ZAMARGU-4260 file (C-alpha; in steps of 0.2 Angstrom, whole numbers, plus 5000, padded with zeros to 4 digits):
<rodrens>
0) 4939/5109/6683 | 4931/5112/6666 | 4924/5130/6672 | 4939/5132/6684 | 4946/5147/6676
5) 4955/5163/6685 | 4962/5179/6679 | 4980/5177/6674 | 4985/5189/6667 | 4982/5207/6658
10) 4992/5211/6641 | 4989/5227/6630 | 4988/5239/6644 | 5004/5241/6653 | 5001/5257/6662
15) 4989/5268/6667 | 4993/5280/6680 | 5002/5282/6696 | 5020/5278/6701 | 5031/5266/6694
20) 5043/5255/6703 | 5058/5244/6701 | 5060/5227/6713 | 5072/5227/6725 | 5085/5219/6714
25) 5080/5232/6700 | 5077/5216/6687 | 5058/5219/6686 | 5046/5236/6685 | 5030/5238/6695
30) 5017/5247/6684 | 5000/5253/6691 | 4989/5246/6675 | 4970/5253/6680 | 4964/5242/6697
35) 4978/5230/6695 | 4997/5229/6698 | 5008/5221/6683 | 5025/5216/6684 | 5037/5215/6671
40) 5050/5205/6673 | 5066/5213/6663 | 5078/5199/6665 | 5069/5185/6660 | 5056/5194/6646
45) 5042/5188/6657 | 5027/5198/6663 | 5013/5194/6676 | 4997/5203/6685 | 4997/5200/6701
50) 4977/5192/6708 | 4971/5206/6718 | 4961/5223/6713 | 4955/5239/6720 | 4939/5246/6719
55) 4946/5261/6708 | 4961/5266/6698 | 4977/5264/6707 | 4985/5282/6710 | 5002/5277/6718
60) 5009/5261/6725 | 5022/5261/6740 | 5035/5246/6740 | 5045/5241/6756 | 5064/5241/6754
65) 5065/5222/6757 | 5054/5220/6741 | 5043/5207/6751 | 5026/5219/6754 | 5018/5235/6743
70) 5006/5247/6752 | 4993/5251/6735 | 4980/5264/6736 | 4966/5269/6724 | 4961/5289/6720
75) 4949/5289/6733 | 4960/5287/6747 | 4957/5266/6747 | 4975/5255/6754 | 4977/5236/6753
80) 4993/5228/6759 | 4999/5215/6747 | 5013/5203/6752 | 5022/5201/6735 | 5027/5185/6738
85) 5012/5176/6741 | 5004/5189/6729 | 4988/5191/6744 | 4981/5204/6750 | 4985/5206/6770
90) 4975/5221/6776 | 4963/5233/6772 | 4965/5252/6776 | 4955/5268/6771 | 4963/5283/6773
95) 4948/5293/6767 | 4953/5307/6755 | 4966/5306/6739 | 4983/5302/6742 | 4996/5311/6730
100) 5013/5301/6738 | 5020/5286/6749 | 5038/5280/6753 | 5045/5269/6766 | 5059/5275/6776
105) 5075/5265/6771 | 5078/5254/6785 | 5059/5246/6783 | 5050/5252/6800 | 5042/5267/6795
110) 5031/5272/6781 | 5025/5292/6775 | 5009/5295/6767 | 5004/5311/6759 | 4985/5317/6759
115) 4980/5337/6756 | 4992/5346/6766 | 4999/5336/6781 | 5011/5322/6780 | 5006/5305/6791
120) 5020/5294/6796 | 5014/5277/6801 | 5023/5261/6809 | 5027/5250/6794 | 5019/5234/6793
125) 5025/5216/6796 | 5039/5221/6809 | 5030/5215/6824 | 5014/5206/6824 | 5001/5219/6827
130) 4981/5218/6826 | 4983/5234/6816 | 4993/5236/6802 | 4992/5251/6801 | 5000/5260/6819
135) 5000/5281/6815 | 5015/5287/6823 | 5015/5305/6821 | 5005/5318/6808 | 5016/5333/6801
140) 5007/5349/6796 | 5017/5365/6787 | 5011/5366/6770 | 4997/5376/6766 | 4994/5367/6750
145) 4992/5349/6742 | 5009/5341/6746 | 5014/5332/6729 | 5035/5323/6735 | 5042/5312/6749
150) 5061/5306/6749 | 5069/5300/6767 | 5087/5302/6774 | 5098/5285/6772 | 5098/5282/6787
155) 5080/5285/6790 | 5078/5300/6804 | 5073/5312/6793 | 5061/5317/6778 | 5055/5331/6766
160) 5040/5333/6759 | 5035/5345/6745 | 5022/5355/6739 | 5011/5365/6728 | 5012/5381/6739
165) 5030/5380/6729 | 5037/5377/6747 | 5048/5361/6756 | 5046/5357/6771 | 5062/5345/6783
170) 5056/5334/6796 | 5062/5327/6808 | 5056/5305/6809 | 5063/5309/6827 | 5061/5320/6842
175) 5076/5330/6837 | 5082/5344/6846 | 5090/5355/6833 | 5077/5348/6819 | 5058/5345/6823
180) 5053/5356/6805 | 5063/5368/6791 | 5055/5379/6778 | 5062/5380/6761 | 5056/5391/6748
185) 5065/5398/6730 | 5052/5393/6719 | 5041/5398/6711 | 5028/5384/6704 | 5023/5368/6710
190) 5036/5357/6719 | 5038/5342/6709 | 5053/5331/6716 | 5064/5333/6732 | 5078/5321/6733
195) 5092/5322/6748 | 5109/5317/6745 | 5118/5302/6748 | 5122/5302/6767 | 5117/5321/6768
200) 5106/5333/6773 | 5109/5342/6758 | 5094/5342/6746 | 5087/5346/6728 | 5071/5353/6723
205) 5063/5353/6706 | 5048/5364/6702 | 5034/5361/6688 | 5042/5378/6681 | 5058/5369/6676
210) 5069/5376/6692 | 5081/5365/6700 | 5088/5372/6717 | 5103/5364/6730 | 5102/5367/6747
215) 5117/5364/6758 | 5114/5359/6777 | 5124/5365/6791 | 5124/5349/6801 | 5128/5332/6795
220) 5115/5318/6800 | 5127/5312/6812 | 5123/5331/6821 | 5107/5328/6827 | 5103/5326/6845
225) 5089/5318/6852 | 5076/5327/6863 | 5078/5321/6882 | 5064/5313/6888 | 5054/5325/6902
230) 5042/5318/6912 | 5026/5319/6906 | 5012/5330/6913 | 5001/5325/6926 | 4980/5326/6919
235) 4972/5342/6926 | 4961/5339/6938 | 4943/5343/6937 | 4937/5360/6934 | 4955/5363/6928
240) 4961/5368/6909 | 4974/5360/6903 | 4986/5373/6896 | 4990/5374/6878 | 5009/5374/6868
245) 5009/5385/6854 | 5023/5377/6849 | 5018/5359/6852 | 5004/5348/6852 | 5002/5331/6857
250) 4984/5326/6857 | 4972/5311/6848 | 4964/5317/6830 | 4951/5298/6826 | 4968/5289/6830
255) 4983/5287/6840 | 4998/5299/6836 | 5008/5313/6839 | 5002/5331/6830 | 5018/5341/6825
260) 5013/5358/6818 | 5026/5371/6808 | 5031/5385/6821 | 5041/5403/6821 | 5061/5390/6824
265) 5065/5376/6835 | 5069/5376/6851 | 5086/5377/6858 | 5094/5366/6874 | 5098/5378/6884
270) 5110/5384/6871 | 5122/5370/6869 | 5112/5361/6852 | 5115/5374/6836 | 5099/5372/6825
275) 5101/5366/6809 | 5102/5377/6795 | 5101/5376/6775 | 5108/5388/6762 | 5104/5390/6744
280) 5120/5385/6734 | 5114/5386/6719 | 5100/5389/6704 | 5098/5380/6689 | 5085/5381/6674
285) 5081/5365/6662 | 5070/5379/6649 | 5082/5390/6646 | 5080/5390/6627 | 5059/5390/6631
290) 5058/5373/6620 | 5050/5362/6634 | 5034/5360/6642 | 5029/5358/6659 | 5042/5349/6671
295) 5031/5333/6676 | 5042/5319/6683 | 5057/5318/6689 | 5069/5304/6702 | 5087/5306/6709
300) 5101/5291/6710 | 5110/5294/6724 | 5125/5282/6720 | 5127/5289/6704 | 5122/5307/6708
305) 5109/5306/6692 | 5093/5317/6689 | 5081/5310/6676 | 5067/5322/6674 | 5052/5320/6661
310) 5043/5336/6652 | 5023/5337/6647 | 5030/5336/6630 | 5039/5319/6632 | 5055/5323/6632
315) 5067/5317/6646 | 5084/5326/6652 | 5097/5318/6663 | 5108/5326/6675 | 5122/5326/6682
320) 5122/5333/6700 | 5126/5345/6708 | 5135/5354/6694 | 5118/5352/6684 | 5129/5342/6669
325) 5118/5335/6654 | 5120/5318/6647 | 5105/5314/6637 | 5091/5324/6631 | 5079/5312/6620
330) 5060/5314/6615 | 5052/5297/6619 | 5035/5302/6614 | 5023/5319/6611 | 5015/5315/6628
335) 5016/5320/6643 | 5027/5307/6654 | 5017/5305/6672 | 5031/5294/6678 | 5048/5289/6681
340) 5059/5279/6690 | 5077/5271/6692 | 5081/5256/6696 | 5094/5251/6710 | 5109/5250/6699
345) 5106/5265/6691 | 5105/5257/6674 | 5086/5256/6669 | 5074/5272/6671 | 5058/5269/6667
350) 5046/5282/6659 | 5028/5280/6660 | 5014/5291/6650 | 4995/5290/6655 | 4991/5300/6640
355) 4994/5284/6627 | 4997/5270/6640 | 5014/5271/6637 | 5030/5262/6648 | 5045/5263/6641
360) 5059/5254/6650 | 5076/5264/6643 | 5094/5256/6647 | 5104/5274/6648 | 5122/5270/6647
365) 5122/5257/6632 | 5104/5270/6625 | 5096/5255/6621 | 5077/5250/6624 | 5067/5236/6634
370) 5053/5236/6624 | 5038/5229/6634 | 5014/5199/6619 | 5019/5183/6616 | 5008/5172/6629
375) 5022/5163/6638 | 5032/5179/6640 | 5015/5190/6641 | 5028/5205/6634 | 5026/5213/6615
380) 5040/5206/6605 | 5034/5215/6588 | 5021/5230/6584 | 5016/5237/6566 | 5012/5252/6563
385) 5005/5253/6545 | 4986/5256/6550 | 4981/5274/6546 | 4964/5274/6557 | 4958/5260/6571
390) 4961/5242/6569 | 4942/5233/6571 | 4947/5214/6568 | 4963/5205/6571 | 4966/5186/6563
395) 4981/5172/6561 | 4981/5159/6547 | 4979/5142/6553 | 4999/5142/6550 | 5001/5153/6564
400) 5015/5163/6554 | 5004/5179/6544 | 4994/5190/6555 | 4978/5196/6545 | 4970/5214/6551
405) 4956/5226/6546 | 4954/5243/6548 | 4943/5259/6546 | 4955/5267/6536 | 4951/5256/6519
410) 4964/5243/6519 | 4966/5226/6527 | 4985/5219/6529 | 4995/5204/6529 | 5008/5205/6541
415) 5021/5191/6539 | 5029/5184/6559 | 5047/5179/6550 | 5051/5193/6542 | 5039/5206/6553
420) 5034/5215/6537 | 5018/5220/6528 | 5020/5209/6514 | 5000/5210/6507 | 4989/5227/6507
425) 4971/5223/6500 | 4957/5238/6494 | 4942/5239/6488 | 4936/5246/6471 | 4930/5260/6480
430) 4934/5267/6498 | 4926/5257/6511 | 4926/5254/6532 | 4930/5238/6535 | 4923/5230/6552
435) 4922/5212/6549 | 4937/5198/6543 | 4938/5182/6541 | 4951/5170/6533 | 4950/5150/6526
440) 4956/5135/6533 | 4970/5135/6519 | 4974/5152/6524 | 4973/5157/6502 | 4954/5166/6504
445) 4955/5183/6514 | 4935/5189/6516 | 4932/5206/6525 | 4914/5215/6527 | 4911/5233/6523
450) 4899/5242/6536 | 4895/5257/6526 | 4892/5248/6506 | 4883/5233/6514 | 4895/5221/6502
455) 4909/5208/6506 | 4926/5209/6498 | 4935/5194/6493 | 4957/5192/6490 | 4969/5179/6487
460) 4981/5181/6500 | 4993/5173/6487 | 4994/5186/6474 | 4983/5200/6482 | 4970/5201/6468
465) 4950/5206/6473 | 4942/5192/6468 | 4924/5195/6470 | 4911/5208/6477 | 4897/5198/6486
470) 4881/5209/6489 | 4866/5205/6493 | 4868/5209/6513 | 4851/5223/6515 | 4862/5230/6530
475) 4880/5232/6537 | 4891/5215/6538 | 4894/5215/6557 | 4901/5199/6557 | 4911/5184/6547
480) 4918/5167/6548 | 4924/5154/6538 | 4918/5135/6539 | 4934/5125/6549 | 4928/5109/6538
485) 4923/5115/6521 | 4923/5129/6511 | 4910/5141/6516 | 4909/5157/6522 | 4895/5165/6536
490) 4892/5180/6535 | 4879/5191/6548 | 4871/5206/6545 | 4860/5219/6554 | 4846/5212/6541
495) 4840/5200/6552 | 4849/5187/6543 | 4864/5174/6541 | 4871/5169/6521 | 4881/5154/6522
500) 4892/5158/6505 | 4897/5143/6494 | 4918/5146/6489 | 4915/5132/6477 | 4901/5139/6468
505) 4905/5152/6461 | 4902/5162/6477 | 4884/5158/6477 | 4872/5158/6493 | 4870/5141/6500
510) 4859/5145/6512 | 4849/5161/6522 | 4847/5158/6540 | 4832/5171/6546 | 4835/5178/6564
515) 4822/5186/6575 | 4832/5202/6576 | 4849/5211/6569 | 4865/5199/6569 | 4877/5206/6579
520) 4891/5189/6579 | 4894/5170/6571 | 4904/5157/6574 | 4907/5139/6569 | 4911/5125/6580
525) 4926/5118/6578 | 4920/5100/6568 | 4910/5114/6558 | 4893/5105/6562 | 4886/5119/6572
530) 4884/5139/6571 | 4881/5151/6585 | 4873/5169/6584 | 4870/5181/6593 | 4858/5194/6589
535) 4852/5213/6596 | 4839/5206/6610 | 4852/5199/6618 | 4849/5180/6612 | 4860/5166/6607
540) 4855/5156/6593 | 4866/5137/6588 | 4859/5130/6569 | 4865/5115/6560 | 4874/5123/6544
545) 4869/5108/6533 | 4849/5109/6536 | 4848/5125/6540 | 4839/5123/6555 | 4837/5131/6573
550) 4841/5118/6584 | 4843/5126/6601 | 4844/5146/6609 | 4849/5152/6626 | 4842/5170/6632
555) 4856/5180/6639 | 4850/5198/6643 | 4849/5193/6660 | 4863/5186/6662 | 4872/5205/6656
560) 4866/5215/6673 | 4872/5229/6667 | 4875/5244/6680 | 4868/5263/6677 | 4880/5276/6668
565) 4879/5294/6679 | 4871/5303/6663 | 4856/5288/6661 | 4840/5294/6665 | 4831/5277/6669
570) 4835/5263/6679 | 4849/5250/6676 | 4836/5236/6673 | 4827/5247/6659 | 4843/5251/6652
575) 4849/5230/6651 | 4835/5229/6638 | 4846/5237/6624 | 4862/5228/6628 | 4867/5212/6621
580) 4880/5197/6615 | 4893/5204/6605 | 4905/5193/6604 | 4905/5173/6603 | 4920/5159/6605
585) 4916/5141/6607 | 4927/5128/6617 | 4939/5118/6611 | 4928/5103/6613 | 4915/5114/6609
590) 4904/5106/6623 | 4902/5127/6628 | 4900/5145/6622 | 4911/5159/6626 | 4897/5177/6624
595) 4901/5194/6628 | 4897/5210/6625 | 4892/5227/6632 | 4894/5221/6651 | 4905/5218/6665
600) 4904/5199/6662 | 4909/5186/6650 | 4896/5171/6650 | 4900/5154/6647 | 4887/5141/6642
605) 4885/5125/6641 | 4876/5122/6621 | 4869/5105/6623 | 4859/5110/6641 | 4858/5130/6635
610) 4860/5134/6650 | 4872/5146/6658 | 4888/5136/6665 | 4899/5152/6675 | 4901/5173/6675
615) 4915/5179/6675 | 4917/5198/6681 | 4930/5205/6672 | 4932/5220/6682 | 4925/5228/6696
620) 4935/5244/6695 | 4924/5258/6701 | 4931/5272/6689 | 4923/5266/6674 | 4907/5272/6671
625) 4890/5261/6674 | 4899/5250/6686 | 4885/5251/6699 | 4864/5245/6699 | 4863/5262/6707
630) 4869/5279/6706 | 4874/5288/6721 | 4861/5298/6731 | 4876/5309/6740 | 4880/5316/6723
635) 4863/5321/6718 | 4858/5340/6719 | 4843/5351/6714 | 4856/5354/6698 | 4858/5335/6695
640) 4873/5324/6699 | 4889/5330/6706 | 4899/5316/6696 | 4898/5326/6679 | 4905/5342/6685
645) 4923/5342/6676 | 4935/5348/6687 | 4947/5354/6674 | 4960/5344/6665 | 4976/5339/6669
650) 4980/5325/6680 | 4959/5321/6682 | 4950/5305/6680 | 4944/5299/6664 | 4951/5303/6646
655) 4957/5317/6638 | 4949/5327/6624 | 4957/5338/6618 | 4953/5347/6602 | 4960/5344/6586
660) 4978/5350/6583 | 4979/5359/6600 | 4993/5350/6612 | 4999/5358/6625 | 4986/5372/6635
665) 4972/5367/6628 | 4959/5376/6641 | 4942/5367/6631 | 4950/5351/6639 | 4936/5339/6645
670) 4935/5322/6653 | 4924/5307/6652 | 4922/5290/6660 | 4925/5275/6649 | 4912/5261/6650
675) 4919/5242/6653 | 4915/5232/6634 | 4921/5217/6630 | 4927/5219/6611 | 4932/5201/6606
680) 4935/5183/6613 | 4944/5169/6609 | 4948/5151/6614 | 4965/5147/6615 | 4968/5131/6604
685) 4972/5120/6617 | 4958/5125/6629 | 4967/5130/6644 | 4965/5147/6645 | 4952/5163/6634
690) 4958/5179/6632 | 4947/5196/6632 | 4949/5211/6624 | 4937/5222/6636 | 4943/5241/6639
695) 4955/5238/6653 | 4967/5229/6640 | 4969/5210/6635 | 4962/5200/6648 | 4968/5182/6650
700) 4961/5169/6661 | 4970/5150/6662 | 4964/5136/6672 | 4971/5133/6688 | 4975/5117/6690
705) 4985/5118/6707 | 4972/5123/6717 | 4960/5110/6715 | 4960/5095/6719 | 4952/5082/6708
710) 4957/5065/6711 | 4953/5050/6696 | 4944/5033/6702 | 4953/5036/6720 | 4950/5024/6735
715) 4959/5022/6751 | 4973/5010/6743 | 4977/5026/6733 | 4990/5035/6744 | 5006/5044/6743
720) 5016/5031/6753 | 5008/5017/6745 | 5014/5026/6729 | 5032/5029/6736 | 5032/5011/6740
725) 5030/5004/6722 | 5044/5017/6719 | 5055/5007/6728 | 5049/4991/6721 | 5054/4998/6707
730) 5037/4994/6698 | 5036/5010/6688 | 5020/5006/6678 | 5010/5004/6694 | 5017/5018/6702
735) 5010/5031/6687 | 4992/5023/6688 | 4993/5028/6707 | 4999/5044/6703 | 4987/5048/6691
740) 4972/5040/6700 | 4979/5053/6717 | 4980/5066/6702 | 4992/5079/6712 | 5004/5089/6702
745) 5018/5090/6711 | 5017/5071/6717 | 5016/5064/6696 | 5032/5074/6693 | 5041/5064/6707
750) 5036/5048/6700 | 5038/5053/6682 | 5054/5061/6685 | 5062/5044/6694 | 5056/5031/6681
755) 5077/5027/6671 | 5079/5031/6655 | 5080/5016/6649 | 5064/5008/6654 | 5053/5020/6649
760) 5047/5012/6632 | 5044/4998/6642 | 5034/5007/6653 | 5026/5016/6640 | 5020/5000/6633
765) 5012/4994/6647 | 5002/5010/6653 | 4982/5007/6654 | 4973/5017/6636 | 4966/5027/6650
770) 4981/5034/6657 | 4991/5038/6641 | 4981/5052/6637 | 4983/5058/6656 | 5001/5056/6652
775) 5003/5064/6637 | 4994/5080/6643 | 5001/5081/6657 | 5019/5076/6649 | 5016/5092/6635
780) 5010/5103/6649 | 5029/5099/6661 | 5039/5100/6645 | 5035/5118/6643 | 5042/5124/6658
785) 5055/5108/6665 | 5074/5111/6661 | 5074/5088/6656 | 5070/5092/6639 | 5077/5076/6632
790) 5069/5065/6647 | 5051/5072/6644 | 5052/5072/6624 | 5058/5052/6626 | 5042/5051/6637
795) 5031/5060/6624 | 5042/5051/6609 | 5038/5034/6615 | 5018/5039/6621 | 5016/5042/6602
800) 5025/5029/6595 | 5016/5015/6606 | 4999/5023/6605 | 4997/5033/6589 | 4986/5022/6581
805) 4973/5020/6595 | 4977/5041/6599 | 4973/5042/6580 | 4956/5037/6582 | 4951/5051/6596
810) 4962/5063/6589 | 4945/5076/6591 | 4945/5075/6610 | 4966/5074/6610 | 4968/5087/6600
815) 4969/5102/6612 | 4983/5091/6620 | 4994/5089/6604 | 4992/5107/6601 | 4999/5109/6618
820) 5012/5096/6615 | 5016/5106/6599 | 5016/5123/6607 | 5029/5118/6622 | 5043/5107/6607
825) 5039/5123/6596 | 5044/5133/6610 | 5061/5125/6612 | 5066/5121/6599 | 5064/5141/6595
830) 5076/5144/6610 | 5088/5129/6607 | 5091/5136/6589 | 5094/5153/6592 | 5108/5145/6606
835) 5115/5132/6598 | 5116/5149/6581 | 5125/5160/6595 | 5138/5144/6600 | 5141/5140/6581
840) 5146/5158/6578 | 5157/5160/6594 | 5167/5142/6587 | 5169/5149/6573 | 5177/5165/6580
845) 5188/5156/6591 | 5194/5147/6575 | 5197/5158/6565 | 5207/5169/6579 | 5217/5153/6582
850) 5220/5153/6565 | 5227/5173/6565 | 5237/5168/6581 | 5245/5155/6572 | 5250/5164/6557
855) 5256/5174/6567 | 5267/5163/6577 | 5274/5155/6562 | 5281/5173/6555 | 5287/5174/6570
860) 5297/5157/6571 | 5303/5160/6554 | 5310/5177/6559 | 5321/5168/6575 | 5327/5157/6563
865) 5332/5167/6553 | 5341/5176/6566 | 5351/5159/6571 | 5357/5155/6555 | 5364/5174/6553
870) 5372/5171/6571 | 5377/5155/6567 | 5386/5160/6546 | 5392/5177/6559 | 5402/5164/6571
875) 5409/5154/6557 | 5416/5168/6547 | 5423/5175/6562 | 5432/5157/6566 | 5437/5157/6547
880) 5443/5173/6547 | 5454/5170/6563 | 5462/5155/6556 | 5467/5165/6540 | 5476/5178/6553
885) 5483/5163/6560 | 5492/5154/6543 | 5499/5171/6539 | 5506/5175/6555
</rodrens>
């Protein structure tokens, strides 16, 4: 159970390439990230990476209309059918060629795949039980170059396909008598998008040169007529040749399916059926002034008639069709917009920039951005951009509210997470590139190592002044680490030494530990009683910092198992001799160490036994270099490997390298395939998860307790029935003990939530000591997600108050549990404080509004009283005047 970690989430990287999609309700955006799929819930501010992966980078994703299944296709055309409900792979399929786009029909019964110059229509899986999930229905030929995009009519009767040959083809999904295919021209560049109008055959086509064509059909969707069924021709006898039909072919090509080829004219049914015709109504141009680059992505929302287009310069436009009225024109990046998508309601627009790995979701009506890492939500909540060069190291202070970062720009910066600002900038007397960083437990001392001057710089966090420059290393300082219990700084260098610096004794060297090879990484055990060092020869050695003696070592070179790069002249086995670990981290209990480096594997070693416990393969993506042990001999020619041939710039594989200062039209662009690497590893303070920064992004692995049955002290009497019997008898403490012996999460939650609120202190006082820690850990985990805040807080308070002294004696063992409890309470405190502040502002506003209305009412009442008094006075005066007149008479 201790090493039952599974992939949990992928952070940092939010988009690589391929098309973006929104969920059925429009509240989540589905983004391909390398060979994985990430789902960003925009309503609940959470993210999730599906526990599936393809062999190579994903190029297109097709989502079913009901949102239950998705078809994911990689660069080679290998497809997987994924259930978005169970997060499981249902079926594997291979299209044998790269797929440019995939689209389900609105009724969910068919889907169309475009590859090369053909469109393939399949029966959608899941509608009926079948052995083969992908059954080919028809093959549509017509374009002379690669197909690029697909769209369906709302009733799923027809679909349209765009091509690189500058033509657009409308096909019938059924055998319509008046529409088998129709070819549209009018463009002078590659078709980027083609879209049907709502409940109509009218359509729009958009090309790469920024041209929009509006096409009108002379036939409504109801006017499509099915071809009358004819008797199937009898099979030819032996010796007879089957007659060729120049207009239509019904034959089998590797799979069952009908082949439909383009012909000069659709057939007429005895002159009664009129063929569907299209005519160009208008043509519009995006770059009239020449300010924009090529149009690279487009999408259309039929309900609101909004066309969204993205350009290579990072600009996007919103137009209302068919009038082509410009609504918005904004720039989101200086990189090419690779994908655009709009949700079902038309409120949110998603943009993907593959060059920078950016994903932006924009609410265009309110003109606000929804920015896409809080480990609870998986989303980024602040970004600091003060550094001007690569950031090499990042660390938190012990308080958790300050982040310190080192960079090659010659600065170390401290950021405040309360006000989100850079409040300290540390620099060296001479320019230096900082490659290592450490902050002491108190958060007062900040140290950074330079890779060019072999020195260690020490600053004060409070004053920002440089305190000391530590010299002595004869090579670049590769890693720094402060002791968690003493004021001692450990530094490891390429000069094959580890130096321990005493911060209380004039920063003198306390001990020097000799290594067998160049030092690459150093870390302290959480209790400060052991030191782990990784060296260039692939070893991890363990040292006692008090006695300066080595207590053990692990040889990890054979565990790295690197692959062979496409440019390597030696085998993978020989190449592995030069690999090593570059990052180390102890687990929360200090019993194991996590190691990663120049390999696709992360290893967990048991320190006491000095043996490998488990290896994690962080990626199986063959789009990276050095992933396979042997090179593909089919790519080897007498002139070298075909994999080294650059097939041009633009949308190809790998990372685009351009000349400095060149932003567009770079004919010297080249590509390379990045190599998988693990640059840093960290365990969470609770010990339930760990994270790795890799070439693919920030990978998070966590313990999966729900999938592991791990009972404690189990016997024949411990059953769900016996536990529920104790609940009916209101024997709360025995029921809790039995539930934790069976150790099923749902049952433990059921038992705990049936205990009356007033009985919680009594039950806690009668629990055996061994179950107190287990119950406290369960309460900490439940408190994080449960809505019964006061109930679980009462459990935590009672356990800590009644068993606090006993728990304090074992503080080291239960520290991860207490940190998890603190984390849950802090998260609820933050959420509730925001809600309370919002409610207080609303109450104040309501009170002020009521007072204002009260003042208005009193003023109106006074005016009414004055008017009544005036009326009474006038009545009295009129009566008096009448009486005077009567007396005079």
